[in-house]
N, C-alpha and C positions, 0 to 999 in steps of 0.2 A: 578750722575753716578749710574746705576742699580747694585744692589748686585748680585754677581754670585750665581748660584744654586737656584734661585727663579722662574725660568720659565722652561717649558717643552722644550726639544729639539724636532726637527722635527721627529726624529726617535722614541723618547718616545711617542709622540702624535700618530704616526702611529701604534705603538704597542698597545696602548690603544684602538684605533679604531678597530684594528684587533681582539682584545679580545672581544670587544662588539659585533662585527659581528659574531664571533664564538658562543657566548652565545645566540644571537638572533636566529642563525641557529639551535641551540639545542632546544631552548624554544618554538619557533613558532609552529613546528609540534605538540608538546605536548599541547600547548594552543588551537590549532585548533582541536585536538582530544577531548579535554575537552569540548570545545564549542559544537562540534557535539554530544558528549555524552549527554550533557544537552538537546539538541534538540530531541534526541532519546527518552529520558525520558519523555519530554513534549508530544511528539507524542504518546508514549505508553499510557500515561495518557488519552489522547484524545480518543483513540479507546476503552479503558476500560470504560470511561464514556458514550460513545455512545452505548456500549453493555448493560450498565445498563439501559439507556433510552429505548433500544430495548426490554429489558425484562419487564420494567414497562408498556410499551404499551401492550405487550402480557398478562400481569397480568390483565390489565383493559378490555381486549377484549376476555376473556375466552380462553386464550392460542392461539388465532389467531395471526399469524406473520404479522408484518407491510409489506406493499408492498415494495419490495426491488428495484423496478425499479425507474427511475428518470424522464422519459419523457412521460409517458402515460397520455394523456389529461392534458397538462401543465396547472397548476392552476385550474384544473377542479376537484371539490370535489367528483364527481362520480367515478373518477379513481385516487384517492389520492395516493401520494407516500411519502416516508420518507423525501426526498428533491426533488426539481425539477431541471432538466437540461433545461436551457432556450435557448440553441443553442450557436454557436460560435459568437464571436464579440458582446456579450451581455453586455450592460452597467452594471457597478458594482452594482448599486442600485437594478437591477433586479436579479442579482446573489444572493444578500442578501435576496431579496424577496423570492427566491426559497427555502432558508433555513427556513425563518419565516413561510411560507405557508405550509411547510412540516409537516408530521404527528408526527415526533419526537421532534419538536421544543418545545412543551409544557413540555417535559421531560428533555430537554437539551437546555436551552434558551440562552446559551453563544455562539455567532456565532464563536468564536475562537476555539471551540471544533471541528469544521468541517474541519479544515485545519492544515496540518503538518507545523511546523515552517520553514521547508525548502521547502515549497510548491511552485508550479508554480506561477510565477509572474502574477498578475492580476486575479488569481483564488481564490475563497473563499471556495471551497469544494475540498478536495483531497481524501477523503475516499469513499469507496464503499462497498456495500453488495454483496456477491457472488450470482450467479443465484440460487443455491440450496435453499437459504433462501427466498422463495416466490419472486423470480426474473423472469428473462426471461425464458419462459417455452418451447421454441422450439429448444433447443440445440439438434442436431442430436444424437440419442442414449441415451439421458438423460431425456426424457419426463416424466418418472416415478420417477425421483429422486428429483423433486422440492417439497419442503416442504411448506405446508400452515399452519400447526399447530405445535406448539412447541413440542407436545407429539409425533410427527412423527420423531423427531431427535434422532439418535441412541446413540450418546455419547456427552453429553453436554460439557465435558471438552476437547474434541478433534475436534469439528467442528467449523469452522470459521463463524463468523457473520459480522465482519468488517475487511477490509484490507486497507492499504495505496496504492491506485491506482496511485496516482500522480496528477491526475486531474479528475474532474467530467466528465462523459460521458453519452451518452444515455443508458437507460436500467440498467442492473446490470453487475457486473464483471464476465466475462465468461472464463471458462477453459473447455476443452473437458473432457468427462467422459469415452468414450469408445476407446480412443487411446492416445498414448504418443505424444501429440502435444499441443503447445500453441495456444490460440485463442486471448485473450487480452494480452497486455504487462503486465509484472510484474515490480515493481519499485525496484530500487537499491539506497537506501539512507543510511545515518547513518553508513557508513562503509560497503557498498555493501551488504545490506540486506533490510528488511522491517519489519514493525510491523503488528501484527494481534491481534484481540480480539476474544474470543470464547463465545459460548452460556452461559457457566457458569459464565461469567463476567471477567475471568482473561485475561491477555495479554501476548504476547511473541514477542521477536525480533528474527527473523531468518536470519542468515548470509548465503548467497548463497555459495555453494560449487562447482557447475559445471560452468565452464567458458562460456558455451552456455547460461546459464541463464543471465549472465551479458551482453552478446552480444545482447540478446533480449531486456533487460531492457534499454540499452544505445542507442538503435536505435532511430532515429528521428521518432516521432509519425506519421507524414504524410507518411514517407517511409514505416512504418509498415502497416498502414491502406491501403495504395495504392498498396499492392502487396506482401510485405515480409511475412505477416501472412499467406498467402496462398502458400508460397514457401516451398522448402525443409528445409529452415532454421527454420521454425516453428516446424517441427518434431524433437523430442529430445528423441530418444530411450535410456533408461537407465539413464536418467537425474533424480537423486535422489531429486533435488529441485522440479521439476515438479511433480514427483510421490507423494512427501510429501504433496504438495498443493492439488492435486487431492483427496487424501484420506481425508484431512482436510475439503475440500469443500463438498464432497459427502458422506463421511463416509466409503467408500469402493472403490476398483478398479472396473471399468467396462470392464476390459480387463486383459489379463495375462501380467504383467509387465516384462520388460527386465531388467536384472541386468548386469552391465558392470564392469569389473575389469581387469586390466592389458591388456587392448586392446581386451579382449574377452567378448562378450555379450551372455548371455544365458537367457532363459525363467525361471522365478521363479516357 
């Protein structure tokens, strides 16, 4: 005969399960945030190391900036790029070849440096160089803003050299210079922001403040490329996130920015 008081009653068992469930509900978000924080730190380390590689290249070539494009003459040394974009549906081995054949690989030879830990599945490069750093030179209104030499850069601690674009794409990362409007999408990772590194080698995480920035960041890339980037949605007057990025890319505004507060927008 079983001694009394040695087993859980059904009610006691249910109470224990309920307590465990409550503890899991409390702990899981904290664990998720901690895991994402770790990925943010790893991503920030990546862009800082890429900025170091970028500077080492400039040191070796009398201050000339590495080609920030990705698709000019793929695997053609006459038009060499920092990494190569091989096109959509490219086998993974060719994606890695695009890194190894790039001009920065000798300065940063760990292929893991080129991808954010939360990167797009099947992609091996998620970072990009903005147009202003020897990238695409035919942005309307920004033709005179493309730097070829490190000595042309106005403020080494404030101008972006790498950002987490989310996936590798043709050319370099583009943002308008002469208007308050998005061109390429921005990324929202690590708690609705993204990582940048600057010419002086330091890195920063920026958390987005304007909900319009998140709307652009979360849109399907095909939808963005196939029309949304040319729609009114891309225009973002008074968006402090967009303005901050434009100044960090070009070193100055190419227009009179709008400041919005309390539903009222005025020219600065």
